[in-house]
C-alpha positions in Angstrom: 0.0 0.0 0.3 3.0 2.4 0.8 4.7 1.8 -2.4 1.2 2.4 -4.3 1.1 5.9 -2.4 4.4 6.6 -3.4 3.5 5.7 -7.1 0.8 7.9 -6.7 2.5 11.1 -5.5 5.2 10.4 -8.2 2.6 10.7 -11.0 0.6 13.6 -9.3 4.4 15.9 -9.0 5.1 15.0 -12.9 1.4 15.8 -14.0 2.2 19.3 -12.1 5.7 19.8 -13.4 4.9 19.1 -16.9 1.2 20.3 -17.4 2.8 23.8 -18.4 5.1 22.4 -20.9 4.4 23.2 -24.5 1.1 25.2 -23.2 0.6 28.3 -25.4 -0.6 31.2 -23.3 -1.6 35.5 -24.3 -1.0 38.1 -22.6 -2.5 41.7 -23.5 -1.5 45.3 -23.2 -4.2 47.9 -23.6 -3.7 51.4 -24.3 -4.2 53.6 -21.7 -6.2 57.2 -21.3 -3.0 59.0 -22.0 -1.5 56.4 -24.2 -4.0 57.1 -27.3 -5.3 60.4 -28.7 -5.5 62.5 -32.1 -4.2 65.7 -33.7 -5.9 68.2 -35.9 -4.3 70.5 -37.7 -6.1 73.0 -39.7 -4.5 75.5 -42.4 -4.9 78.2 -40.2 -5.8 78.8 -36.8 -7.4 75.6 -35.3 -4.3 73.2 -34.3 -5.4 71.2 -31.1 -4.8 68.2 -29.4 -7.5 65.6 -28.4 -6.6 63.2 -25.6 -9.8 62.3 -24.2 -12.5 61.5 -27.2 -13.8 58.2 -27.5 -12.1 57.8 -30.9 -9.0 58.4 -32.4 -9.3 59.9 -35.9 -7.2 59.8 -39.3 -8.7 62.0 -41.7 -7.9 64.5 -44.2 -10.3 67.1 -46.1 -10.2 70.2 -48.1 -12.1 72.9 -49.0 -12.9 76.6 -50.0 -8.8 76.9 -50.3 -8.3 75.4 -47.0 -7.4 71.9 -45.5 -7.6 69.9 -42.4 -5.6 66.8 -41.3 -5.9 64.7 -38.4 -3.4 62.1 -37.4 -4.0 59.3 -34.9 -1.3 58.1 -32.4 -1.1 55.5 -29.6 1.8 54.2 -27.3 1.7 50.7 -25.8 3.9 49.9 -22.0 6.4 46.9 -23.1 7.7 46.6 -19.6 5.7 43.7 -18.5 5.8 42.1 -22.1 7.0 38.5 -22.1 10.7 37.5 -22.8 10.9 38.1 -26.7 12.5 34.6 -26.7 9.2 32.9 -25.7 7.0 35.0 -28.1 5.4 33.4 -30.9 3.7 36.1 -32.1 2.1 39.8 -31.6 -0.7 41.5 -33.0 -2.2 44.8 -32.8 -5.9 45.1 -32.6 -7.6 48.1 -33.2 -11.8 48.3 -33.4 -12.7 50.3 -36.7 -15.6 52.8 -35.7 -16.0 54.8 -38.7 -15.1 55.0 -42.3 -15.6 57.3 -44.9 -17.2 56.7 -48.2 -13.9 56.6 -49.5 -11.4 55.6 -47.3 -7.8 54.9 -47.3 -4.8 55.0 -45.0 -1.9 53.4 -43.0 -1.4 52.3 -39.4 2.4 52.6 -38.9 5.2 51.8 -36.2 8.2 53.8 -34.8 11.0 51.4 -34.1 13.8 52.1 -31.3 11.5 55.0 -30.1 14.0 55.8 -27.3 12.3 58.9 -26.8 8.5 57.6 -26.0 7.5 58.0 -22.7 3.8 56.6 -22.9 2.2 59.8 -23.8 0.6 59.8 -27.1 0.4 63.9 -27.0 3.9 63.4 -28.2 2.7 62.6 -31.9 5.5 60.3 -32.7 5.0 59.5 -36.3 5.8 55.9 -37.4 8.1 55.0 -40.2 7.1 51.1 -40.8 3.7 50.4 -42.7 2.1 47.7 -40.3 -1.4 47.4 -41.8 -3.8 49.6 -44.1 -7.5 50.7 -43.4 -9.6 50.7 -46.7 -13.5 51.2 -47.2 -13.7 47.6 -48.0 -13.2 46.6 -44.5 -16.0 45.6 -42.1 -16.3 47.9 -38.9 -15.4 46.2 -35.5 -12.1 44.2 -34.5 -9.1 43.9 -37.2 -5.4 42.6 -35.9 -2.1 43.3 -37.6 0.8 41.6 -37.3 3.6 43.5 -35.6 5.8 40.4 -34.4 9.4 41.2 -35.6 9.1 44.7 -34.8 8.0 44.5 -31.4 10.4 41.3 -30.5 13.0 43.2 -31.6 12.1 46.6 -29.6 11.9 44.3 -26.5 15.7 42.3 -27.4 16.7 46.1 -27.6 15.2 47.3 -23.9 12.8 49.6 -25.8 9.8 50.5 -23.0 7.3 52.1 -25.3 5.7 51.1 -28.6 4.3 53.6 -30.5 2.2 53.5 -33.6 0.4 56.6 -35.5 -2.9 56.3 -38.0 -2.5 58.4 -41.3 -5.5 58.8 -44.0 -4.8 59.3 -47.5 -4.3 63.0 -48.7 -8.0 63.4 -50.6 -11.4 64.6 -49.8 -13.0 63.3 -47.0 -11.1 60.2 -47.0 -10.9 59.1 -43.2 -11.5 56.8 -40.2 -11.9 56.5 -36.6 -10.6 53.8 -33.8 -12.3 53.3 -30.7 -10.1 55.0 -27.9 -9.7 53.7 -24.4 -12.2 56.1 -23.3 -14.7 54.3 -25.1 -14.1 50.9 -23.5 -12.7 49.4 -26.5 -9.1 50.3 -25.9 -6.6 49.0 -28.5 -4.3 46.6 -27.8 -0.9 44.5 -28.1 -1.8 40.9 -27.9 1.1 38.2 -27.4 0.8 35.0 -28.0 3.9 33.1 -26.1 5.3 29.8 -24.8 6.4 29.7 -21.0 9.7 27.9 -20.1 8.3 24.5 -20.0 10.4 23.2 -17.0 12.1 25.4 -14.5 15.3 24.0 -12.8 14.0 23.7 -9.6 11.3 21.3 -10.8 14.0 19.5 -12.0 15.4 19.1 -8.9 12.6 18.4 -6.8 11.9 15.7 -9.6 15.2 13.9 -9.7 14.9 14.3 -5.4 11.4 12.1 -5.9 12.8 9.5 -8.2 15.3 8.7 -6.0 14.1 8.3 -3.0 11.6 5.8 -4.8 14.6 4.0 -5.8 15.8 4.0 -2.3 12.5 2.6 -1.1 12.7 -0.5 -3.9 15.9 -1.0 -3.0 15.1 -1.7 0.9 11.9 -3.9 -0.1 13.8 -5.7 -2.5 
């Protein structure tokens, strides 16, 4: 009976140790209230930052000899992200809330943003296009792959991931992305595989197997 009890304990501990081996997990980083917003530029008086609206706008329009342009910005804290060596994929997820009848625009990322501080009001324009927004897209959630860019920045010790949203320079070509204030904050989603077997677990398992071996030797 004692031998069966020891065998049962070994099997139970093995199950606990190996239960996380190879299991994929996810981690989400949402844009904070100060981490998203948009900037309105009018050809003349009327420049203004909107950091507390329910949407992030990217648009362009021209009329009566003047023009206006709105550019959206987001930043995400990378401090709590998984180790880059464990990451399988990273996606930027945004909720498309509105689009003009003629809509085309870009989502861009700024790599190696050493000056970023988490406040979208810095208006850091991206240099790497990670996705497009078009009239044919449905309203709702959309995902864009940013794996290589984010993993590289994590490996370089970068603390913030800045994105910008731009619209084609044509009459009334724009779109809105839901903001943190709306309850539909855009976010980065990490898919990663945790370390399968910590060294302490290996030692613990080895010790248990040694005790079982000694028990068998004594019983024989």
